[in-house]
C-alpha positions in Angstrom: 0.2 0.2 0.0 3.0 2.5 0.9 4.2 1.7 -2.7 1.4 2.6 -4.4 1.4 5.8 -2.2 4.7 6.3 -3.4 3.5 5.7 -6.8 1.0 8.6 -7.2 3.5 11.0 -5.2 6.2 10.8 -7.6 3.7 10.5 -10.5 1.0 13.3 -9.1 2.5 15.9 -11.7 1.6 13.2 -14.6 -1.5 12.2 -13.3 -2.8 15.6 -12.7 -1.7 16.1 -16.1 -3.5 13.2 -17.8 -6.6 14.1 -15.7 -6.7 17.7 -17.3 -6.0 16.0 -20.7 -8.9 14.0 -20.6 -11.5 16.3 -18.9 -10.2 19.3 -21.1 -11.3 16.4 -24.7 -14.5 15.6 -22.3 -15.1 19.3 -22.7 -14.2 20.0 -26.8 -16.4 16.7 -27.1 -19.3 17.6 -24.9 -20.1 21.4 -25.3 -18.6 21.4 -29.0 -20.6 20.5 -31.9 -17.8 20.1 -34.0 -15.9 18.3 -31.8 -19.0 15.8 -31.2 -19.3 15.2 -34.5 -16.0 14.0 -35.0 -15.9 11.8 -31.9 -19.6 10.3 -33.7 -17.8 9.3 -36.9 -14.6 8.2 -35.4 -16.4 6.1 -32.8 -18.9 4.7 -35.2 -16.3 3.9 -37.6 -14.2 1.9 -35.1 -17.1 0.0 -34.2 -18.5 -0.7 -38.2 -14.6 -2.1 -38.6 -15.0 -4.3 -35.7 -18.4 -5.5 -36.6 -17.2 -6.4 -40.1 -14.1 -8.2 -38.8 -16.6 -10.5 -36.6 -18.9 -10.9 -39.4 -15.9 -12.0 -41.6 -14.8 -14.5 -39.2 -18.6 -15.7 -38.7 -18.7 -16.1 -42.6 -15.2 -17.7 -42.9 -16.6 -20.4 -40.2 -19.7 -21.1 -42.2 -17.6 -21.3 -45.4 -18.2 -25.0 -46.3 -22.8 -24.7 -45.2 -22.0 -21.3 -48.2 -20.5 -23.8 -50.4 -22.8 -26.4 -49.8 -25.8 -24.4 -50.0 -24.3 -22.8 -53.6 -23.5 -26.0 -54.8 -27.5 -27.8 -54.2 -28.7 -24.5 -55.8 -26.1 -24.8 -58.9 -27.2 -28.8 -59.2 -31.4 -27.3 -59.2 -30.3 -24.8 -62.1 -28.2 -27.1 -64.1 -30.6 -29.5 -63.7 -33.5 -27.1 -64.9 -30.9 -26.0 -67.9 -30.6 -29.3 -69.5 -34.5 -30.4 -69.6 -34.7 -26.8 -71.5 -31.9 -27.8 -73.9 -33.7 -31.2 -74.4 -37.2 -29.1 -75.0 -35.3 -26.7 -77.3 -33.9 -29.6 -79.4 -37.5 -31.3 -79.8 -39.0 -28.2 -80.7 -36.1 -27.1 -83.7 -37.1 -30.7 -85.3 -40.7 -30.6 -84.9 -41.0 -32.9 -83.0 -43.7 -33.0 -79.6 -42.5 -32.9 -76.4 -42.5 -36.1 -74.2 -42.1 -35.9 -70.5 -40.2 -39.0 -70.5 -38.0 -37.8 -72.8 -37.3 -34.0 -71.3 -36.9 -35.6 -67.7 -34.7 -38.0 -69.1 -31.4 -36.6 -67.8 -30.9 -35.7 -63.7 -27.7 -34.5 -62.0 -26.7 -36.5 -58.7 -24.1 -33.8 -57.2 -20.5 -34.5 -55.6 -17.8 -33.6 -53.8 -14.5 -34.0 -55.2 -12.3 -35.2 -52.6 -8.9 -35.7 -54.4 -7.5 -35.3 -58.0 -4.8 -34.6 -60.2 -3.3 -31.9 -62.9 -0.1 -32.9 -63.3 0.3 -36.2 -64.5 -0.2 -37.4 -68.5 -3.2 -38.9 -67.3 -5.4 -37.9 -64.5 -8.1 -38.5 -61.9 -10.8 -37.1 -60.0 -12.4 -38.9 -56.9 -15.6 -37.8 -55.5 -17.5 -39.1 -52.4 -20.5 -40.3 -54.5 -20.8 -44.4 -55.6 -23.3 -46.7 -57.0 -25.4 -46.3 -53.3 -26.2 -43.0 -54.9 -26.9 -44.5 -58.4 -23.9 -43.6 -59.9 -22.9 -45.8 -62.8 -19.5 -46.4 -65.0 -19.2 -44.0 -67.8 -21.5 -41.1 -66.9 -20.5 -38.0 -67.6 -19.5 -35.3 -65.1 -19.7 -31.7 -65.2 -18.9 -28.5 -63.0 -21.1 -25.5 -62.9 -18.5 -24.1 -65.6 -18.3 -27.2 -67.9 -17.7 -30.9 -68.8 -15.0 -32.2 -66.4 -14.7 -35.9 -67.1 -16.6 -39.5 -66.9 -16.9 -42.3 -64.4 -14.6 -44.8 -65.0 -15.3 -47.0 -62.2 -17.4 -46.6 -58.4 -16.9 -48.3 -55.1 -20.5 -48.0 -53.1 -19.6 -44.7 -51.5 -17.0 -43.0 -54.1 -16.0 -43.1 -57.4 -13.1 -42.5 -59.3 -13.7 -40.2 -63.1 -11.7 -40.0 -66.0 -10.7 -35.9 -66.0 -10.6 -34.4 -69.8 -6.8 -34.0 -68.9 -6.5 -38.3 -69.6 -4.2 -38.5 -73.2 -7.0 -40.9 -73.7 -9.5 -38.8 -73.5 -11.4 -37.4 -76.2 -14.9 -35.4 -76.1 -16.6 -35.2 -79.6 -17.5 -31.1 -79.5 -18.4 -28.1 -81.4 -17.7 -24.7 -82.3 -20.9 -22.8 -81.2 -21.2 -20.5 -84.7 -20.7 -22.6 -87.2 -21.4 -26.1 -85.7 -18.2 -28.0 -86.9 -17.8 -31.0 -85.7 -14.3 -31.5 -83.8 -12.8 -33.9 -81.1 -10.9 -32.2 -77.5 -7.9 -33.9 -76.4 -5.7 -32.9 -73.9 -1.5 -32.8 -74.8 -0.2 -33.5 -71.2 1.3 -30.1 -70.7 -1.1 -26.8 -69.2 -3.7 -28.2 -67.5 -5.8 -24.6 -68.6 -5.6 -25.3 -72.3 -6.5 -28.6 -74.6 -6.4 -29.2 -78.6 -9.4 -28.8 -80.8 -9.0 -31.6 -83.5 -10.0 -32.4 -86.7 -11.0 -29.0 -88.3 -10.8 -28.4 -91.3 -7.7 -25.7 -92.6 -10.7 -24.1 -94.8 -13.1 -23.4 -91.9 -12.9 -19.7 -90.5 -12.3 -19.9 -87.0 -12.1 -16.8 -84.6 -10.1 -16.7 -81.1 -13.0 -16.8 -78.5 -15.4 -18.9 -80.6 -17.2 -21.0 -77.9 -16.5 -24.8 -77.9 -19.5 -27.3 -76.3 -19.7 -30.9 -76.5 -21.8 -31.8 -79.8 -25.1 -33.3 -80.4 -23.3 -36.5 -80.8 -21.6 -36.8 -78.1 -21.6 -40.7 -76.6 -20.9 -39.7 -72.5 -21.9 -35.6 -72.5 -25.6 -34.6 -73.1 -25.6 -31.4 -75.5 -24.2 -28.3 -75.4 -22.1 -28.4 -72.5 -19.0 -25.9 -72.6 -16.0 -27.2 -72.8 -14.2 -23.8 -73.1 -13.0 -21.3 -75.5 -10.6 -20.4 -78.2 -7.4 -19.4 -77.3 -5.1 -19.7 -80.5 -5.8 -21.1 -84.1 -3.1 -22.2 -86.3 -2.6 -23.6 -90.2 -1.4 -27.3 -89.9 -0.8 -29.2 -92.9 -4.8 -30.7 -93.0 -6.5 -29.6 -90.1 -6.3 -26.0 -88.0 -4.3 -26.4 -84.8 -6.6 -24.9 -82.4 -5.6 -25.0 -78.6 -8.7 -23.9 -76.6 -8.9 -22.7 -73.1 -11.1 -25.2 -70.7 -13.9 -23.4 -68.7 -13.3 -25.8 -66.0 -10.6 -24.6 -63.4 -9.3 -28.3 -62.8 -6.8 -26.8 -60.2 -9.4 -25.3 -58.2 -12.1 -28.2 -59.0 -14.2 -28.8 -55.1 -17.9 -29.5 -56.3 -19.2 -31.2 -59.7 -22.4 -33.0 -61.0 -22.8 -36.7 -62.3 -25.4 -36.8 -65.3 -27.9 -40.2 -64.9 -29.5 -41.0 -68.4 -31.9 -42.5 -67.3 -31.9 -44.6 -71.0 -28.4 -45.2 -70.5 -28.8 -48.5 -69.9 -31.1 -49.4 -72.8 -29.1 -47.5 -74.8 -25.9 -49.2 -73.9 -27.7 -52.6 -74.3 -29.0 -52.2 -78.0 -25.3 -50.6 -79.0 -23.5 -54.0 -77.4 -25.8 -56.1 -78.8 -24.4 -55.2 -82.1 -21.3 -56.0 -81.3 -22.2 -59.1 -79.2 -25.3 -60.7 -81.4 -26.8 -63.8 -79.6 -26.5 -67.1 -81.3 
C-alpha cells in the first residue's frame, strides 16, 4: 500500500496532467458540435470495422455450409438447363414434347475429394458411388463446364477420368458454325486442350465457344468445354488451342449426369457387337 502511495506521489504531476487532458477532451467533445461530430464519426467507424471483422470471422467458419448451399443451387439450375436444352432440341425438329424424354437427364451432386492435374493421365475421386446411383461411363460436369466421365465406382466413391487424360477424347463443336471436332489434352497445360480435326478452310475466330456436340456418347449436348485461345494452320487441319472453362486446379464440387435411358442405349449398342447366337 505504501508503494502505491509512493508511486502516486512521484507521478502526481503526470497524473494531474493526464486527468486535465481527459477533462479538456471531454469538454471539447461534450460542448462543441464539431468536436462531438468528429468523435461520433470516429467511434462509429471503429465499431463498424469491428463488426465487419466479426462478421467476416463468422462467415469464414460457415464457408462449408455456404459452399454446400451454392452447390445445391447450382445442381437445381443445371438440371433445369439440361431439361430446357432437350425441349429446345425437340422443338427445333418439330417433334412433340415428351416428358419422359425431356426429364431423362438428372444430376447428382458430389464433392471432389481428390484429384491430380500434373500427370499424363489424371483422375478425380468424388464422394458418391453406387449407393447414390452412380455408374461407370456417366458424364461429370461442373458449374462451368465438362469435367470427365466415371471410370469405376465403389459403394460411396467413384473414380472419374478427367478431361486432362491423354486417352480421353470429347466430341465437341464450335457454337457459331456447328463444326464438329474432338477435344484432347496434350498433357502439358492443365488450363488448355486441343480441338482436333477441324478443316483448314474453316473460319475460326479467337474467343469462339466450344461445346459438347449433339452426337456425344458421354455428355449431354451443349455443355461448355471452353473458348478458342489460338488458331494456326496445319497441313490438313487447323491447330486450335482451347482455354478450358473448368478450373481443374480449384475443382471442389461436380455433378454426375444420370441418363434414365443409358442402360437401354448401352444394351442396344452392345447387341450389335455381341449378337446372340
